[in-house]
C-alpha positions as CSV (number, residue, x, y, z in Angstrom):
1,X,5.1,12.8,-1.3
2,X,1.5,11.4,-1.6
3,X,-0.5,12.2,1.6
4,X,-4.2,12.1,2.3
5,X,-6.1,13.2,5.4
6,X,-8.3,10.5,7.0
7,X,-10.0,10.2,10.4
8,X,-10.6,7.5,13.0
9,X,-14.2,6.6,12.9
10,X,-16.5,4.7,15.3
11,X,-15.9,1.4,13.5
12,X,-12.1,1.9,13.8
13,X,-12.1,1.7,17.6
14,X,-11.3,-1.2,19.8
15,X,-12.2,-2.1,23.4
16,X,-9.4,0.1,24.7
17,X,-10.8,3.2,23.0
18,X,-8.0,3.6,20.5
19,X,-7.8,2.6,16.8
20,X,-7.7,-1.1,16.3
21,X,-4.8,-2.7,14.5
22,X,-6.8,-3.8,11.4
23,X,-8.1,-0.2,11.0
24,X,-4.4,0.8,10.3
25,X,-4.3,-1.8,7.5
26,X,-7.7,-0.6,6.1
27,X,-6.6,3.0,6.1
28,X,-3.3,2.1,4.5
29,X,-5.2,0.5,1.7
30,X,-7.5,3.5,1.4
31,X,-4.5,5.8,0.9
32,X,-2.9,3.4,-1.6
33,X,-6.1,3.1,-3.7
34,X,-6.6,6.9,-3.6
35,X,-3.1,7.3,-5.0
36,X,-3.6,4.7,-7.8
37,X,-6.9,6.3,-8.7
38,X,-5.2,9.6,-9.1
39,X,-2.7,7.9,-11.4
40,X,-5.4,6.6,-13.7
41,X,-5.9,3.2,-12.0
42,X,-9.3,3.4,-10.4
43,X,-11.1,0.3,-9.2
44,X,-12.9,0.0,-12.5
45,X,-9.6,0.1,-14.3
46,X,-8.2,-2.7,-12.2
47,X,-11.4,-4.7,-12.9
48,X,-11.0,-4.0,-16.6
49,X,-7.3,-5.1,-16.6
50,X,-8.3,-8.2,-14.5
51,X,-5.4,-7.5,-12.0
52,X,-5.2,-6.4,-8.4
53,X,-2.7,-5.8,-5.7
54,X,-2.2,-8.7,-3.3
55,X,-0.5,-8.4,0.2
56,X,1.6,-11.2,1.4
57,X,2.8,-9.6,4.7
58,X,2.0,-6.6,6.8
59,X,4.0,-5.1,9.6
60,X,2.6,-2.4,11.9
61,X,4.7,-0.3,14.2
62,X,2.9,1.8,16.8
63,X,4.3,5.0,18.4
64,X,1.3,6.8,19.8
65,X,-2.5,6.1,20.1
66,X,-5.2,7.3,17.7
67,X,-8.6,8.0,19.3
68,X,-12.1,8.5,18.0
69,X,-12.4,11.3,15.4
70,X,-8.6,12.1,15.5
71,X,-7.6,13.4,12.1
72,X,-4.4,11.8,10.7
73,X,-2.3,12.4,7.6
74,X,-1.5,9.1,5.9
75,X,1.5,9.1,3.6
76,X,2.2,6.5,0.9
77,X,5.8,5.7,-0.3
78,X,7.7,3.0,-2.0
79,X,10.1,1.0,0.3
80,X,11.0,-1.6,-2.4
81,X,10.3,-2.7,-5.9
82,X,11.5,-5.4,-8.3
83,X,12.8,-4.2,-11.7
84,X,9.8,-5.8,-13.4
85,X,7.3,-4.3,-10.9
86,X,6.0,-7.7,-9.9
87,X,7.0,-7.4,-6.2
88,X,6.8,-4.3,-4.0
89,X,7.2,-3.0,-0.4
90,X,4.7,-0.3,0.4
91,X,5.0,2.1,3.3
92,X,2.3,4.2,5.0
93,X,3.1,6.5,7.8
94,X,0.3,7.9,10.1
95,X,0.9,11.4,11.5
96,X,-1.2,13.3,14.0
97,X,-0.3,17.0,14.4
98,X,2.9,16.4,12.6
99,X,4.1,13.5,14.9
100,X,4.5,9.9,13.7
101,X,1.9,7.7,15.4
102,X,2.3,4.5,13.3
103,X,4.0,2.9,10.3
104,X,2.6,0.2,8.1
105,X,4.9,-1.7,5.7
106,X,3.3,-4.2,3.4
107,X,5.0,-6.7,1.0
108,X,3.0,-7.5,-2.0
109,X,2.7,-8.1,-5.7
110,X,0.2,-8.0,-8.6
111,X,-2.3,-10.8,-9.0
112,X,-3.9,-11.9,-12.3
113,X,-7.5,-12.3,-11.2
114,X,-8.2,-15.0,-13.8
115,X,-5.1,-17.2,-13.5
116,X,-4.7,-16.5,-9.8
117,X,-0.9,-16.1,-10.3
118,X,1.5,-13.2,-9.7
119,X,2.3,-11.2,-12.7
120,X,4.3,-8.2,-14.0
121,X,2.0,-5.2,-14.1
122,X,1.5,-3.1,-17.3
123,X,4.2,-0.5,-17.9
124,X,1.9,2.4,-17.0
125,X,1.3,0.8,-13.5
126,X,5.1,0.4,-13.1
127,X,5.4,4.1,-14.0
128,X,2.8,5.0,-11.3
129,X,4.8,2.9,-8.8
130,X,8.1,4.6,-9.7
131,X,6.4,8.0,-9.4
132,X,6.0,7.4,-5.7
133,X,8.6,8.9,-3.3
134,X,11.1,6.2,-2.2
135,X,11.8,5.7,1.5
136,X,15.3,6.1,2.8
137,X,15.6,2.4,3.3
138,X,14.3,1.6,-0.3
139,X,15.6,-1.8,-1.6
140,X,15.5,-3.4,-5.0
141,X,13.5,-6.7,-4.8
142,X,13.8,-9.9,-6.8
143,X,11.0,-10.7,-9.2
144,X,8.0,-12.7,-8.0
145,X,7.3,-14.0,-11.5
146,X,8.9,-17.3,-12.5
147,X,10.4,-17.2,-15.9
148,X,9.7,-20.1,-18.2
149,X,12.8,-20.9,-20.3
150,X,12.2,-21.9,-23.9
151,X,13.0,-25.5,-24.8
């Protein structure tokens, strides 16, 4: 399982002195991009390929609070994937001292940065996705790419 240790910084806090909701989303993306970088897909590689991940829906579940300077382990797993890799469900879990404090599930796909359309990622990126641990509730998703039929 891919995990990384992160901490709640000053800019992550809200008026109630706990981590704000958008900070969970930011830290989820940090964990995801760290994973992809370790798989050979750094930000510069995505720029070179002219593709990037796009999120269409986020869901956050909260179980406990995270406060300033709390250290958390953020895991990254695959909750769903289409056969062609064009559509995905990504799952991040936040643990403090071994206890689940939050879960982020994001639905997304891969965007061609020039055409501004969803695409199938290159095979090596599909391999990187498939190398992730799968959640217990993993589902196979339909493709996000419309197939043009020949005349």
